C-alpha positions as CSV (number, residue, x, y, z in Angstrom):
1,M,79.7,129.9,133.4
2,A,83.4,130.2,132.9
3,S,84.1,127.8,135.8
4,M,82.0,125.1,134.2
5,N,84.3,125.0,131.2
6,K,87.3,124.5,133.5
7,K,85.8,121.3,135.2
8,H,85.6,119.4,131.7
9,K,88.9,118.3,130.1
10,F,87.4,118.2,126.7
11,K,85.6,121.6,125.8
12,S,82.4,121.1,123.7
13,G,83.1,121.5,120.0
14,Q,86.7,121.0,120.1
15,G,88.4,117.7,119.1
16,K,87.0,114.3,120.0
17,T,85.5,112.9,123.2
18,P,87.0,109.9,124.8
19,Q,84.2,107.9,123.5
20,Q,84.8,108.9,119.9
21,Y,88.5,107.9,120.3
22,E,87.4,104.5,121.6
23,D,85.0,104.1,118.7
24,S,87.7,105.1,116.2
25,A,90.2,102.6,117.6
26,R,87.6,99.8,117.6
27,F,86.5,100.5,113.9
28,A,90.4,100.5,113.0
29,W,90.9,97.2,114.5
30,Y,87.9,95.9,112.8
31,G,89.2,97.1,109.5
32,V,92.6,95.4,110.1
33,L,90.9,92.2,111.2
34,G,88.8,92.3,108.0
35,M,91.9,92.8,105.8
36,V,93.6,89.9,107.4
37,I,90.5,87.6,106.8
38,L,90.4,88.7,103.2
39,L,94.0,88.0,102.8
40,I,93.8,84.4,104.1
41,L,90.6,83.8,101.9
42,T,92.3,85.2,98.9
43,S,95.3,83.2,99.3
44,L,93.5,80.0,100.1
45,L,91.2,80.4,97.0
46,T,93.7,81.4,94.7
47,G,96.3,78.5,95.5
48,C,97.5,76.1,92.8
49,V,95.0,73.3,94.1
50,T,92.0,75.2,93.1
51,T,93.4,77.0,89.9
52,Q,95.2,73.9,88.2
53,E,94.3,70.3,87.8
54,T,96.1,68.2,90.2
55,S,97.8,64.8,89.5
56,K,95.5,61.8,90.2
57,E,98.7,59.6,90.9
58,C,98.8,60.3,94.4
59,C,95.4,58.8,94.9
60,K,95.9,55.7,93.2
61,S,98.4,54.1,95.4
62,Q,97.2,53.4,99.0
63,K,100.0,52.8,101.2
64,T,99.2,51.0,104.4
65,S,101.4,50.6,107.4
66,T,102.5,47.2,108.3
67,K,103.2,48.1,111.9
């Protein structure tokens, strides 16, 4: 029985298995990605264009190229 424990790098009941480390790293990256997406959405939705009335003067004059 004692020789069986020496074969395994990770002993049962101690620490995390390699699968658990991979899952933890994957979920951490999902969290980082989620925070980046929230940051982008927040910056897009709280910009001056959506919170303040824009000037309509830019839409009145339609400049066309003569070239």
